N, C-alpha and C positions, 0 to 999 in steps of 0.2 A: 451670423445667423444663430439665434437663440435655440437651445435644445435642452431637454431634460427639465429638472425640477424648477430651475430658475426662470423658465419661459413665462413671460407675462401673459395673463389671460385677457383676451379681447372682450369687449362688452357682449358680443354675440356668443362667445363661449360661456361667459358667466350666465347670460340669459338662458342658454340651453341647459346648463347645470341646474339652475334654479327651477326651470320648467320640469326637469326630470325629478328633482327633489320634491316638487309639489305633488307628484303622482301619489295617489292614495296607497298603492301597494308599497312604494318605496317608504312613505311615511310610516306605515305599519311595521315594515321591516326594521327601520331605524329606531323605532320606539323601544327603549329599554335594551337595545342590543349593545353588548360590551365588545364582543368580537365581531367587527363589522366589515372585515376585508371583502367578504363575498358580496356584500351589498354595494360596496364601492367598485368592485369589479363589474357588477351589473350596470352601474351608472356609467362607467368607462365604456362598456360595450354599447350602451345606448348613445353615448356621445359619438362613438366611432361611426355608428349608423348615420349620424348627421354630418359626418366628415370632420369631426373634431378628434384629434389624436392626443388623448390624455390617459395616463395610466391611473390605476386605482389610488395610488398614494397622492398624486396631484389632486385628484378629485376630493379625497378625504381632507387634505390640507386646505383646499379652497373652501370646502364646506365648513370646516372648523373655524377658519378665519372669518368667514361671513357671519357665523353665529357669534363668535367672540366680539367682533366689532359692533354687531347689533346690540348685544347685551351690555357692552360698555357704554354705548350711547343711551340705552334705556336708563341705566343707572345714573349717568350724568344728567339726563333730562329730568329725572325724578327730583333731583336736588335743585335744578335751576328753574323748574317750572316749564315754560315754553321751550321747545327745542331750539338750541342755538346752532347745533351742527347736525348735519345729516350725512350718512354714507351713501354711496352709489347703491342702488337696488334696495334701499331701506324698506320701501313700501312692499316689495315682493317678499322679502325675508320676514317682515312684520306679519304679513298675511299668512305665510306658512306657519310661523312659530306660534301665532295666536289661533291658528286653525279656524279661521272664520269661514263658515259655510256660505258659499256664494253660488247662486243658480242651482242647476241640477247636477253639476259636476261633482257633488259630494263635498268633501272638506277641502281646505286649502284655498287656492285662488283660481279664478277662471284662467285657463291657459291663455286666452286672448289678451288679458291684461299683463300677463307675464311676458308675452312676446312683443307687445307694443311698447314696452318701456315702463317708465314709472307712472304711478297713479297716486294722487294725494287723497288721503282719508281725513275727513274733518275731525274725527274723534280719535286721532292716532294715539295720543298719550293722555291718559286720564289722570 
């Protein structure tokens, strides 16, 4: 039985993390924050309310890894033109990081698209 930092994140756990990350309040708190332990403690608390047991360090690591992988793909795709590779949850992370206003929910992505899985954007990479 896996436990601790090496425990694999399930798709549902990642979706829940991304959903919380897309929250406008969390976005504002993360923006420009260098000491963000408290923010990730809040994210871990919200995950716990959904029945997901992750500590703040695991949340921060997963968040950083998602951002890193997304940025690496963006850079790679800039050089290659059309995207050759895609990461899991690319569209969700893309939507959050590009802060596309959708619907009346403010910025980020509509939570329904975050919970239902991936969604393709036709103008993903310009």
